[in-house]
SERO-230168 format. One record per residue (C-alpha): x, y, z; residue number from 1; residue in one letter. Coordinates in steps of 0.02 Angstrom, whole numbers, always signed. Example, Ala and Ser with C-alpha at 12.3 -4.5 7.8 and 13.67 -1.06 7.14 Angstrom:
2
        X        Y        Z     i   aa
     +615     -225     +390     1    a
     +684      -53     +357     2    s
//
This chain:
718
        X        Y        Z     i   aa
    +7699    +2994    +5304     1    x
    +7751    +3157    +5223     2    x
    +7724    +3084    +5050     3    x
    +7554    +3015    +5103     4    x
    +7503    +3186    +5170     5    x
    +7559    +3266    +5008     6    x
    +7462    +3142    +4903     7    x
    +7307    +3167    +5012     8    x
    +7322    +3355    +4992     9    x
    +7335    +3338    +4805    10    x
    +7184    +3224    +4801    11    x
    +7082    +3347    +4905    12    x
    +7136    +3490    +4793    13    x
    +7089    +3389    +4639    14    x
    +6918    +3348    +4710    15    x
    +6892    +3529    +4758    16    x
    +6941    +3588    +4584    17    x
    +6825    +3463    +4506    18    x
    +6681    +3539    +4604    19    x
    +6711    +3714    +4536    20    x
    +6583    +3750    +4398    21    x
    +6665    +3769    +4228    22    x
    +6512    +3854    +4151    23    x
    +6468    +4036    +4186    24    x
    +6293    +4021    +4253    25    x
    +6294    +4204    +4303    26    x
    +6309    +4252    +4119    27    x
    +6136    +4176    +4094    28    x
    +6058    +4287    +4228    29    x
    +5972    +4452    +4189    30    x
    +5925    +4536    +4354    31    x
    +5817    +4660    +4258    32    x
    +5688    +4525    +4221    33    x
    +5537    +4571    +4328    34    x
    +5592    +4752    +4353    35    x
    +5445    +4819    +4252    36    x
    +5258    +4792    +4268    37    x
    +5212    +4731    +4442    38    x
    +5366    +4619    +4464    39    x
    +5445    +4728    +4600    40    x
    +5612    +4636    +4596    41    x
    +5769    +4704    +4679    42    x
    +5899    +4772    +4560    43    x
    +6072    +4795    +4631    44    x
    +6218    +4698    +4707    45    x
    +6212    +4563    +4840    46    x
    +6273    +4389    +4880    47    x
    +6159    +4236    +4894    48    x
    +6042    +4262    +5043    49    x
    +6150    +4407    +5101    50    x
    +6102    +4542    +5226    51    x
    +6165    +4686    +5120    52    x
    +6066    +4716    +4960    53    x
    +6138    +4877    +4892    54    x
    +6058    +4960    +4743    55    x
    +5978    +5119    +4675    56    x
    +5826    +5199    +4753    57    x
    +5713    +5310    +4648    58    x
    +5606    +5462    +4687    59    x
    +5433    +5383    +4662    60    x
    +5353    +5298    +4811    61    x
    +5208    +5214    +4723    62    x
    +5168    +5029    +4735    63    x
    +5269    +4979    +4582    64    x
    +5424    +5060    +4658    65    x
    +5418    +4962    +4820    66    x
    +5586    +4878    +4780    67    x
    +5663    +5050    +4752    68    x
    +5680    +5022    +4564    69    x
    +5566    +5017    +4413    70    x
    +5622    +4998    +4233    71    x
    +5508    +5140    +4178    72    x
    +5598    +5266    +4290    73    x
    +5775    +5334    +4286    74    x
    +5784    +5442    +4442    75    x
    +5907    +5401    +4581    76    x
    +5908    +5480    +4755    77    x
    +6051    +5369    +4809    78    x
    +6106    +5191    +4838    79    x
    +6023    +5105    +4985    80    x
    +6089    +4953    +5076    81    x
    +5928    +4858    +5114    82    x
    +5788    +4815    +4995    83    x
    +5642    +4697    +4975    84    x
    +5622    +4598    +4815    85    x
    +5456    +4560    +4738    86    x
    +5341    +4614    +4878    87    x
    +5196    +4732    +4879    88    x
    +5274    +4818    +5028    89    x
    +5371    +4981    +5030    90    x
    +5496    +4962    +5171    91    x
    +5684    +4959    +5206    92    x
    +5796    +5066    +5090    93    x
    +5906    +5098    +5243    94    x
    +6069    +5197    +5243    95    x
    +6066    +5284    +5075    96    x
    +6227    +5353    +4999    97    x
    +6232    +5478    +4856    98    x
    +6391    +5544    +4773    99    x
    +6371    +5728    +4725   100    x
    +6466    +5876    +4655   101    x
    +6425    +6055    +4700   102    x
    +6277    +6127    +4792   103    x
    +6122    +6020    +4819   104    x
    +5957    +6026    +4912   105    x
    +5947    +5895    +5048   106    x
    +5783    +5805    +5016   107    x
    +5709    +5666    +4911   108    x
    +5659    +5789    +4776   109    x
    +5531    +5799    +4638   110    x
    +5566    +5732    +4465   111    x
    +5595    +5869    +4339   112    x
    +5651    +5995    +4469   113    x
    +5839    +5981    +4495   114    x
    +5831    +6113    +4632   115    x
    +5714    +6005    +4738   116    x
    +5836    +5873    +4798   117    x
    +6003    +5787    +4775   118    x
    +5931    +5665    +4649   119    x
    +5999    +5630    +4475   120    x
    +5941    +5547    +4317   121    x
    +6029    +5383    +4282   122    x
    +6094    +5345    +4109   123    x
    +6004    +5181    +4082   124    x
    +6106    +5153    +3923   125    x
    +6262    +5138    +4029   126    x
    +6180    +5032    +4164   127    x
    +6262    +4863    +4196   128    x
    +6192    +4735    +4316   129    x
    +6241    +4556    +4348   130    x
    +6244    +4445    +4503   131    x
    +6348    +4535    +4633   132    x
    +6378    +4693    +4531   133    x
    +6285    +4851    +4480   134    x
    +6342    +5010    +4392   135    x
    +6262    +5164    +4316   136    x
    +6313    +5340    +4264   137    x
    +6233    +5481    +4364   138    x
    +6202    +5611    +4230   139    x
    +6182    +5763    +4343   140    x
    +6354    +5742    +4422   141    x
    +6443    +5644    +4285   142    x
    +6488    +5513    +4415   143    x
    +6502    +5328    +4374   144    x
    +6431    +5227    +4518   145    x
    +6481    +5044    +4544   146    x
    +6424    +4928    +4682   147    x
    +6468    +4755    +4746   148    x
    +6442    +4667    +4911   149    x
    +6493    +4537    +5038   150    x
    +6362    +4458    +5153   151    x
    +6355    +4607    +5273   152    x
    +6457    +4742    +5184   153    x
    +6439    +4845    +5026   154    x
    +6585    +4914    +4928   155    x
    +6550    +5069    +4824   156    x
    +6665    +5136    +4688   157    x
    +6629    +5309    +4620   158    x
    +6726    +5385    +4475   159    x
    +6718    +5574    +4496   160    x
    +6751    +5720    +4380   161    x
    +6874    +5854    +4433   162    x
    +6795    +5952    +4575   163    x
    +6838    +6051    +4730   164    x
    +6664    +6012    +4799   165    x
    +6651    +5825    +4778   166    x
    +6561    +5732    +4917   167    x
    +6474    +5577    +4978   168    x
    +6307    +5612    +5061   169    x
    +6236    +5491    +5190   170    x
    +6046    +5505    +5187   171    x
    +5965    +5439    +5346   172    x
    +5796    +5518    +5313   173    x
    +5728    +5426    +5162   174    x
    +5678    +5246    +5183   175    x
    +5547    +5144    +5093   176    x
    +5378    +5204    +5036   177    x
    +5296    +5171    +5205   178    x
    +5449    +5195    +5314   179    x
    +5477    +5343    +5431   180    x
    +5637    +5373    +5527   181    x
    +5618    +5382    +5717   182    x
    +5800    +5403    +5768   183    x
    +5962    +5423    +5673   184    x
    +6142    +5466    +5705   185    x
    +6307    +5477    +5612   186    x
    +6478    +5528    +5674   187    x
    +6657    +5529    +5609   188    x
    +6798    +5465    +5719   189    x
    +6976    +5535    +5708   190    x
    +7032    +5374    +5624   191    x
    +6909    +5403    +5481   192    x
    +6780    +5275    +5537   193    x
    +6600    +5330    +5510   194    x
    +6471    +5251    +5624   195    x
    +6288    +5275    +5659   196    x
    +6115    +5203    +5653   197    x
    +5944    +5223    +5575   198    x
    +5791    +5170    +5673   199    x
    +5624    +5177    +5588   200    x
    +5442    +5129    +5593   201    x
    +5352    +5062    +5442   202    x
    +5291    +4893    +5396   203    x
    +5427    +4834    +5514   204    x
    +5367    +4934    +5663   205    x
    +5530    +4946    +5761   206    x
    +5668    +4922    +5637   207    x
    +5847    +4953    +5692   208    x
    +5995    +4963    +5573   209    x
    +6171    +5005    +5631   210    x
    +6316    +5041    +5514   211    x
    +6503    +5067    +5505   212    x
    +6588    +5142    +5354   213    x
    +6756    +5200    +5293   214    x
    +6814    +5294    +5140   215    x
    +6969    +5262    +5036   216    x
    +7001    +5449    +5027   217    x
    +7041    +5567    +5169   218    x
    +6890    +5669    +5217   219    x
    +6915    +5856    +5230   220    x
    +6762    +5883    +5337   221    x
    +6589    +5819    +5383   222    x
    +6438    +5933    +5385   223    x
    +6256    +5901    +5433   224    x
    +6108    +5959    +5331   225    x
    +5921    +5942    +5304   226    x
    +5779    +5908    +5421   227    x
    +5844    +5862    +5594   228    x
    +6019    +5849    +5520   229    x
    +5975    +5681    +5440   230    x
    +6099    +5709    +5299   231    x
    +6287    +5699    +5326   232    x
    +6404    +5761    +5189   233    x
    +6584    +5702    +5176   234    x
    +6686    +5835    +5086   235    x
    +6842    +5811    +4978   236    x
    +6919    +5864    +4813   237    x
    +6943    +5752    +4662   238    x
    +7042    +5744    +4501   239    x
    +6957    +5698    +4338   240    x
    +6930    +5511    +4333   241    x
    +6978    +5488    +4516   242    x
    +6899    +5336    +4598   243    x
    +6836    +5353    +4776   244    x
    +6786    +5195    +4866   245    x
    +6670    +5174    +5015   246    x
    +6639    +5023    +5126   247    x
    +6475    +5012    +5222   248    x
    +6438    +4868    +5342   249    x
    +6272    +4833    +5427   250    x
    +6209    +4755    +5587   251    x
    +6036    +4743    +5665   252    x
    +6116    +4736    +5836   253    x
    +6250    +4870    +5862   254    x
    +6385    +4980    +5791   255    x
    +6509    +4853    +5860   256    x
    +6427    +4717    +5757   257    x
    +6437    +4823    +5600   258    x
    +6619    +4865    +5636   259    x
    +6663    +4681    +5654   260    x
    +6583    +4647    +5484   261    x
    +6680    +4791    +5408   262    x
    +6845    +4727    +5477   263    x
    +6812    +4544    +5434   264    x
    +6722    +4543    +5267   265    x
    +6788    +4693    +5172   266    x
    +6974    +4676    +5205   267    x
    +7027    +4748    +5036   268    x
    +6996    +4902    +4931   269    x
    +7011    +4794    +4776   270    x
    +6836    +4820    +4707   271    x
    +6861    +4706    +4556   272    x
    +6921    +4564    +4668   273    x
    +6766    +4575    +4778   274    x
    +6652    +4586    +4627   275    x
    +6738    +4432    +4555   276    x
    +6716    +4341    +4720   277    x
    +6531    +4384    +4720   278    x
    +6516    +4317    +4543   279    x
    +6605    +4156    +4593   280    x
    +6489    +4129    +4741   281    x
    +6337    +4159    +4633   282    x
    +6405    +4041    +4502   283    x
    +6428    +3904    +4630   284    x
    +6252    +3928    +4699   285    x
    +6172    +3931    +4527   286    x
    +6265    +3774    +4474   287    x
    +6153    +3673    +4591   288    x
    +6041    +3645    +4438   289    x
    +6121    +3620    +4268   290    x
    +6006    +3616    +4117   291    x
    +6024    +3581    +3933   292    x
    +5903    +3604    +3791   293    x
    +5772    +3740    +3774   294    x
    +5800    +3910    +3697   295    x
    +5923    +4041    +3754   296    x
    +5778    +4146    +3818   297    x
    +5711    +3998    +3918   298    x
    +5882    +3966    +3994   299    x
    +5900    +4150    +4039   300    x
    +5726    +4150    +4117   301    x
    +5768    +3991    +4214   302    x
    +5933    +4049    +4289   303    x
    +5865    +4221    +4328   304    x
    +5721    +4137    +4418   305    x
    +5844    +4032    +4518   306    x
    +5942    +4191    +4557   307    x
    +5783    +4276    +4620   308    x
    +5745    +4126    +4731   309    x
    +5913    +4154    +4818   310    x
    +5881    +4336    +4863   311    x
    +5789    +4296    +5024   312    x
    +5774    +4247    +5165   313    x
    +5915    +4367    +5207   314    x
    +6055    +4344    +5333   315    x
    +6012    +4435    +5495   316    x
    +6146    +4387    +5621   317    x
    +6315    +4466    +5653   318    x
    +6479    +4376    +5628   319    x
    +6482    +4326    +5812   320    x
    +6304    +4255    +5803   321    x
    +6215    +4402    +5885   322    x
    +6046    +4449    +5812   323    x
    +5894    +4551    +5860   324    x
    +5752    +4437    +5909   325    x
    +5566    +4451    +5883   326    x
    +5554    +4514    +6062   327    x
    +5668    +4660    +6022   328    x
    +5809    +4589    +6128   329    x
    +5981    +4535    +6071   330    x
    +6008    +4347    +6061   331    x
    +6150    +4236    +6004   332    x
    +6144    +4082    +5895   333    x
    +6288    +3973    +5837   334    x
    +6209    +3948    +5665   335    x
    +6162    +4091    +5547   336    x
    +5997    +4179    +5581   337    x
    +5887    +4243    +5440   338    x
    +5745    +4365    +5411   339    x
    +5623    +4414    +5272   340    x
    +5503    +4268    +5285   341    x
    +5360    +4296    +5163   342    x
    +5282    +4131    +5209   343    x
    +5106    +4145    +5136   344    x
    +5193    +4158    +4968   345    x
    +5343    +4044    +4986   346    x
    +5276    +3890    +5075   347    x
    +5199    +3837    +4909   348    x
    +5351    +3817    +4794   349    x
    +5504    +3910    +4855   350    x
    +5531    +3816    +5017   351    x
    +5497    +3645    +4937   352    x
    +5625    +3690    +4802   353    x
    +5757    +3743    +4929   354    x
    +5727    +3583    +5028   355    x
    +5797    +3490    +4876   356    x
    +5940    +3602    +4821   357    x
    +5989    +3681    +4988   358    x
    +5935    +3569    +5135   359    x
    +6075    +3634    +5247   360    x
    +6020    +3813    +5221   361    x
    +5840    +3758    +5248   362    x
    +5891    +3702    +5422   363    x
    +5951    +3880    +5458   364    x
    +5786    +3951    +5395   365    x
    +5682    +3830    +5499   366    x
    +5787    +3856    +5655   367    x
    +5770    +4044    +5633   368    x
    +5582    +4020    +5629   369    x
    +5586    +3912    +5785   370    x
    +5684    +4047    +5876   371    x
    +5554    +4175    +5822   372    x
    +5420    +4061    +5894   373    x
    +5511    +4054    +6060   374    x
    +5521    +4244    +6065   375    x
    +5347    +4294    +6007   376    x
    +5245    +4141    +6059   377    x
    +5202    +4076    +5887   378    x
    +5284    +4041    +5720   379    x
    +5308    +4190    +5602   380    x
    +5182    +4244    +5471   381    x
    +5281    +4378    +5377   382    x
    +5437    +4422    +5477   383    x
    +5544    +4572    +5430   384    x
    +5701    +4632    +5520   385    x
    +5651    +4566    +5689   386    x
    +5469    +4621    +5673   387    x
    +5311    +4522    +5644   388    x
    +5201    +4607    +5514   389    x
    +5059    +4478    +5521   390    x
    +5037    +4503    +5335   391    x
    +4918    +4387    +5242   392    x
    +4814    +4244    +5311   393    x
    +4825    +4076    +5398   394    x
    +4973    +3990    +5481   395    x
    +5093    +3988    +5333   396    x
    +5247    +3939    +5433   397    x
    +5170    +3774    +5483   398    x
    +5183    +3695    +5309   399    x
    +5369    +3742    +5305   400    x
    +5409    +3677    +5479   401    x
    +5304    +3520    +5454   402    x
    +5392    +3491    +5288   403    x
    +5560    +3497    +5375   404    x
    +5500    +3365    +5498   405    x
    +5430    +3248    +5365   406    x
    +5585    +3266    +5255   407    x
    +5704    +3252    +5403   408    x
    +5796    +3410    +5355   409    x
    +5964    +3394    +5447   410    x
    +6008    +3491    +5605   411    x
    +5828    +3525    +5654   412    x
    +5759    +3469    +5822   413    x
    +5599    +3386    +5759   414    x
    +5515    +3378    +5929   415    x
    +5550    +3562    +5958   416    x
    +5483    +3597    +5783   417    x
    +5323    +3504    +5821   418    x
    +5305    +3596    +5986   419    x
    +5313    +3758    +5886   420    x
    +5172    +3696    +5775   421    x
    +5069    +3653    +5928   422    x
    +5103    +3822    +6007   423    x
    +5052    +3911    +5846   424    x
    +4888    +3818    +5825   425    x
    +4846    +3847    +6008   426    x
    +4837    +4038    +6002   427    x
    +4670    +4127    +5988   428    x
    +4707    +4270    +5869   429    x
    +4654    +4302    +5690   430    x
    +4493    +4202    +5693   431    x
    +4560    +4044    +5774   432    x
    +4451    +4072    +5928   433    x
    +4298    +4085    +5814   434    x
    +4353    +3929    +5721   435    x
    +4357    +3832    +5884   436    x
    +4186    +3895    +5932   437    x
    +4094    +3868    +5768   438    x
    +4201    +3740    +5676   439    x
    +4236    +3872    +5545   440    x
    +4261    +4061    +5542   441    x
    +4094    +4153    +5521   442    x
    +4101    +4283    +5384   443    x
    +3996    +4410    +5482   444    x
    +4120    +4406    +5626   445    x
    +4286    +4408    +5532   446    x
    +4347    +4477    +5365   447    x
    +4428    +4363    +5236   448    x
    +4348    +4218    +5329   449    x
    +4354    +4095    +5183   450    x
    +4538    +4128    +5148   451    x
    +4585    +4112    +5331   452    x
    +4483    +3953    +5354   453    x
    +4554    +3867    +5201   454    x
    +4733    +3916    +5247   455    x
    +4709    +3856    +5426   456    x
    +4640    +3690    +5364   457    x
    +4786    +3672    +5243   458    x
    +4911    +3706    +5383   459    x
    +4823    +3579    +5494   460    x
    +4842    +3454    +5352   461    x
    +5030    +3485    +5355   462    x
    +5032    +3469    +5545   463    x
    +4942    +3302    +5525   464    x
    +5082    +3240    +5413   465    x
    +5215    +3299    +5536   466    x
    +5127    +3212    +5681   467    x
    +5114    +3050    +5582   468    x
    +5299    +3062    +5542   469    x
    +5342    +3076    +5726   470    x
    +5223    +2939    +5781   471    x
    +5109    +3059    +5874   472    x
    +4946    +2970    +5836   473    x
    +4831    +3072    +5948   474    x
    +4894    +3237    +5877   475    x
    +4887    +3167    +5700   476    x
    +4703    +3121    +5720   477    x
    +4663    +3292    +5795   478    x
    +4745    +3386    +5652   479    x
    +4665    +3271    +5524   480    x
    +4494    +3316    +5592   481    x
    +4527    +3503    +5594   482    x
    +4604    +3496    +5419   483    x
    +4432    +3449    +5353   484    x
    +4348    +3608    +5416   485    x
    +4346    +3674    +5237   486    x
    +4193    +3564    +5209   487    x
    +4086    +3685    +5309   488    x
    +4113    +3819    +5177   489    x
    +4073    +3720    +5021   490    x
    +3907    +3762    +4944   491    x
    +3850    +3608    +4848   492    x
    +3720    +3709    +4751   493    x
    +3837    +3839    +4678   494    x
    +3992    +3729    +4687   495    x
    +4099    +3862    +4773   496    x
    +4182    +3895    +4940   497    x
    +4078    +4034    +5014   498    x
    +4070    +4141    +5169   499    x
    +3953    +4073    +5301   500    x
    +3886    +4172    +5447   501    x
    +3870    +4120    +5629   502    x
    +3693    +4056    +5597   503    x
    +3754    +3936    +5461   504    x
    +3690    +4039    +5314   505    x
    +3795    +4074    +5160   506    x
    +3827    +4256    +5124   507    x
    +3711    +4337    +4998   508    x
    +3715    +4415    +4873   509    x
    +3853    +4310    +4798   510    x
    +3956    +4338    +4640   511    x
    +4098    +4211    +4614   512    x
    +4189    +4333    +4498   513    x
    +4192    +4480    +4615   514    x
    +4344    +4524    +4720   515    x
    +4363    +4668    +4843   516    x
    +4540    +4694    +4905   517    x
    +4557    +4648    +5089   518    x
    +4371    +4684    +5113   519    x
    +4275    +4525    +5074   520    x
    +4276    +4340    +5118   521    x
    +4433    +4303    +5017   522    x
    +4609    +4372    +5015   523    x
    +4675    +4437    +4851   524    x
    +4557    +4324    +4758   525    x
    +4378    +4268    +4732   526    x
    +4272    +4111    +4744   527    x
    +4333    +4043    +4578   528    x
    +4514    +4048    +4637   529    x
    +4492    +3995    +4819   530    x
    +4375    +3848    +4794   531    x
    +4525    +3741    +4745   532    x
    +4632    +3782    +4897   533    x
    +4619    +3608    +4972   534    x
    +4782    +3530    +4911   535    x
    +4796    +3420    +5065   536    x
    +4632    +3328    +5033   537    x
    +4591    +3316    +4849   538    x
    +4491    +3157    +4874   539    x
    +4383    +3248    +5001   540    x
    +4360    +3399    +4888   541    x
    +4314    +3287    +4741   542    x
    +4181    +3203    +4847   543    x
    +4102    +3374    +4880   544    x
    +4090    +3403    +4693   545    x
    +4007    +3234    +4672   546    x
    +4159    +3138    +4612   547    x
    +4319    +3162    +4511   548    x
    +4230    +3176    +4343   549    x
    +4123    +3321    +4403   550    x
    +4271    +3405    +4485   551    x
    +4370    +3389    +4323   552    x
    +4227    +3467    +4225   553    x
    +4218    +3611    +4347   554    x
    +4407    +3631    +4341   555    x
    +4399    +3643    +4150   556    x
    +4271    +3782    +4166   557    x
    +4390    +3886    +4275   558    x
    +4495    +3925    +4122   559    x
    +4344    +3970    +4014   560    x
    +4272    +4106    +4126   561    x
    +4285    +4291    +4084   562    x
    +4439    +4368    +4165   563    x
    +4336    +4495    +4260   564    x
    +4361    +4540    +4442   565    x
    +4277    +4708    +4468   566    x
    +4351    +4879    +4504   567    x
    +4387    +4839    +4687   568    x
    +4503    +4692    +4651   569    x
    +4684    +4687    +4705   570    x
    +4811    +4719    +4566   571    x
    +4899    +4563    +4633   572    x
    +4765    +4457    +4546   573    x
    +4850    +4449    +4377   574    x
    +4914    +4328    +4246   575    x
    +4737    +4278    +4204   576    x
    +4684    +4125    +4104   577    x
    +4497    +4135    +4127   578    x
    +4485    +4146    +4316   579    x
    +4650    +4057    +4346   580    x
    +4767    +4193    +4414   581    x
    +4947    +4139    +4398   582    x
    +5010    +4308    +4457   583    x
    +4952    +4270    +4633   584    x
    +4994    +4126    +4747   585    x
    +4825    +4046    +4790   586    x
    +4815    +3983    +4610   587    x
    +4990    +3908    +4598   588    x
    +4943    +3728    +4635   589    x
    +4785    +3721    +4531   590    x
    +4861    +3658    +4367   591    x
    +4925    +3505    +4458   592    x
    +4752    +3454    +4515   593    x
    +4728    +3375    +4344   594    x
    +4870    +3254    +4380   595    x
    +4798    +3217    +4551   596    x
    +4631    +3178    +4470   597    x
    +4707    +3060    +4340   598    x
    +4741    +3182    +4197   599    x
    +4931    +3210    +4201   600    x
    +4936    +3255    +4016   601    x
    +4818    +3401    +4049   602    x
    +4932    +3462    +4189   603    x
    +5081    +3456    +4070   604    x
    +4984    +3549    +3936   605    x
    +4930    +3690    +4051   606    x
    +5098    +3703    +4141   607    x
    +5187    +3724    +3975   608    x
    +5061    +3854    +3922   609    x
    +5101    +3956    +4078   610    x
    +5289    +3930    +4062   611    x
    +5287    +3991    +3882   612    x
    +5160    +4133    +3892   613    x
    +5168    +4207    +4068   614    x
    +5357    +4210    +4090   615    x
    +5492    +4280    +3976   616    x
    +5665    +4359    +3981   617    x
    +5611    +4542    +3973   618    x
    +5593    +4671    +4112   619    x
    +5405    +4635    +4106   620    x
    +5437    +4449    +4108   621    x
    +5336    +4410    +4265   622    x
    +5146    +4411    +4256   623    x
    +5130    +4464    +4436   624    x
    +5220    +4515    +4594   625    x
    +5379    +4412    +4618   626    x
    +5334    +4388    +4801   627    x
    +5508    +4357    +4871   628    x
    +5547    +4219    +4748   629    x
    +5384    +4119    +4742   630    x
    +5342    +4164    +4561   631    x
    +5518    +4116    +4510   632    x
    +5520    +3957    +4614   633    x
    +5361    +3901    +4526   634    x
    +5449    +3924    +4360   635    x
    +5601    +3825    +4416   636    x
    +5503    +3677    +4485   637    x
    +5379    +3674    +4341   638    x
    +5523    +3679    +4216   639    x
    +5596    +3526    +4302   640    x
    +5428    +3436    +4290   641    x
    +5405    +3430    +4479   642    x
    +5287    +3515    +4601   643    x
    +5246    +3482    +4783   644    x
    +5058    +3508    +4790   645    x
    +5014    +3439    +4962   646    x
    +5111    +3531    +5098   647    x
    +5225    +3417    +5199   648    x
    +5177    +3266    +5094   649    x
    +5354    +3227    +5043   650    x
    +5302    +3198    +4863   651    x
    +5318    +3298    +4702   652    x
    +5191    +3277    +4563   653    x
    +5265    +3246    +4391   654    x
    +5234    +3343    +4231   655    x
    +5328    +3358    +4067   656    x
    +5491    +3455    +4095   657    x
    +5534    +3608    +3993   658    x
    +5715    +3558    +3962   659    x
    +5787    +3400    +3885   660    x
    +5901    +3371    +4031   661    x
    +5920    +3441    +4206   662    x
    +6044    +3385    +4338   663    x
    +6018    +3436    +4518   664    x
    +6149    +3429    +4655   665    x
    +6070    +3334    +4798   666    x
    +6136    +3263    +4962   667    x
    +6154    +3091    +4882   668    x
    +6251    +3157    +4732   669    x
    +6151    +3207    +4579   670    x
    +5972    +3185    +4523   671    x
    +5949    +3193    +4334   672    x
    +5787    +3221    +4238   673    x
    +5793    +3169    +4056   674    x
    +5654    +3215    +3936   675    x
    +5686    +3216    +3748   676    x
    +5580    +3330    +3639   677    x
    +5409    +3253    +3617   678    x
    +5378    +3190    +3439   679    x
    +5222    +3254    +3354   680    x
    +5142    +3081    +3350   681    x
    +5186    +3034    +3530   682    x
    +5063    +2983    +3662   683    x
    +5041    +3134    +3780   684    x
    +5069    +3016    +3926   685    x
    +5253    +2966    +3921   686    x
    +5325    +2809    +3997   687    x
    +5422    +2859    +4152   688    x
    +5572    +2767    +4221   689    x
    +5659    +2792    +4388   690    x
    +5837    +2728    +4384   691    x
    +5794    +2622    +4232   692    x
    +5642    +2538    +4310   693    x
    +5461    +2580    +4266   694    x
    +5388    +2713    +4382   695    x
    +5200    +2697    +4385   696    x
    +5159    +2831    +4513   697    x
    +5113    +3007    +4452   698    x
    +5229    +3080    +4584   699    x
    +5403    +3050    +4653   700    x
    +5454    +3053    +4835   701    x
    +5573    +3179    +4910   702    x
    +5677    +3032    +4973   703    x
    +5699    +2965    +4796   704    x
    +5753    +3136    +4734   705    x
    +5882    +3178    +4867   706    x
    +5966    +3008    +4869   707    x
    +6009    +3035    +4686   708    x
    +5963    +2945    +4526   709    x
    +5884    +2972    +4357   710    x
    +5704    +3007    +4306   711    x
    +5678    +2970    +4122   712    x
    +5533    +3014    +4008   713    x
    +5508    +2899    +3857   714    x
    +5387    +2950    +3720   715    x
    +5287    +2815    +3633   716    x
    +5179    +2826    +3477   717    x
    +4993    +2844    +3505   718    x
//
């Protein structure tokens, strides 16, 4: 028996070793991609889907600095422990730490005036950033700052010059661009443990962050400074080249929760070991898709995109399962709870991607959303640190929850999930009461009426699929009927979705090119972009155009229009090809309509054009706002030659992949996509095989993907 146990152990060890990636996928990631322009990506150190996202925060508070970092700027006010990535929202930046030497002014400061704050210029030439690690030299103080993280804890390492006035300053005043502190506290216990909290009101209107911290060096004293004593300075002396380390753990629940994280996750002062562990975890996560072929720049863009996908949702529960609910109360859940749900963006590509490569984690996301529904009475729209922001339009959680039902994502109570859908569609806010009364949302009674109506209809289409999956025929028929409400807004004369008033008249005057940010019938878009937002019923939309041929002709014309929007348009409407706006989410499915209308080669042509012209491996490599991973998820799926167009359909439409080979880890083993480089004389419509047999459908089912197999593209001469 002893020998058998030994052999079994060896076998398990061998299997485990075989599963460790031998390739460094992290070396192909450049976190600075998307840090310029309007990309708004987070730059700093974190673990996949971790709570702590520690990185530099700059002086500017303009829109392009809403992640705390912009490649055009080199100011640093400190290193904050929470950030958003790729949003248009300036929030978080909680618990900021700044290493200093000498006298400083305790405020955010003004660039160019070193007397105005404790800020410093960063030496961007010395800056190093990779998954799980960030470092930069602070020029003002000649201090090298290095950061790494566990899930709930950050580890800082600062290399100081010789000084009798060296310090670490905790800044509890400065949060994100829109964030204002409402209550804060920090204290030092005799054992050297620093504890406190920062409560604030911003986009998240009642945000609570608690922290526990300890320093590797004995602290001579702690002094309070600034407005309302919101700055705490830890004083000590240093030798030249002396390294001072700091651990900071977070909780949304309590100081006790933060302390538990500190004691459990950051058990060592070995900074390099923790940074190496972070790299290993990132490498394992990124190995879920292994590609070959393409250029080095394309590979770098791909793996950076996959890295950005794994930034959020972010862990929100303590080690013991406690978390702060949408009702403001403390709850407990045996599985991890998450926050940062930018659902209007991510239901389109990010969540369908994660359902393939991370179904177990998807169950945690969905269950977190169901808990939110229990606490606030409906599914989330844009949920941030326990707060509902109600940002954007429609019921964007429904496509995600319905998708989990249809795909049978494990460890989800499907009946409970459907009850959450029912509860969400039953409320009367945000135009739903008007929709029930009129059959659509009248534009004279509600702003952004077209966008809301189309998104509601789309969500109802997803609910229809979920009801069918569960055998709920009556509900399925009800949602099918309401999913067709978009037809009320189609103007057959102009060929556009238009605002219609409560008397049944289309809004006039009407200009399909014009967009007015959050002040017209659309949301971050215009009639040209929104008319196509019927992915759940393409046959029905085609019939409104007068058939597929006419719809195809109109679709062609989308890309030939002038890229004009007017002075009142949102800067989010970017990445323009005619009136196709790849930089914003309502356009993301449009290229795949060609495949749905019988022109898959046109889809492949346009997808490759976008992949090769609107993404690259530079700081300005995103043509629009990253939007919490949606822009990147589109790139990943499109590169694989797959895209889920119809929410909760369980099928992915096929286009020509970017890489010659891609292997995905799936529950059934591996799913491989093989596509040799297309010869110049090849027919643009390849022969497609699934597991060696001809595959005649222009899409592939989720079931066929996750059970494993091989999808092969074969090029034939024209």
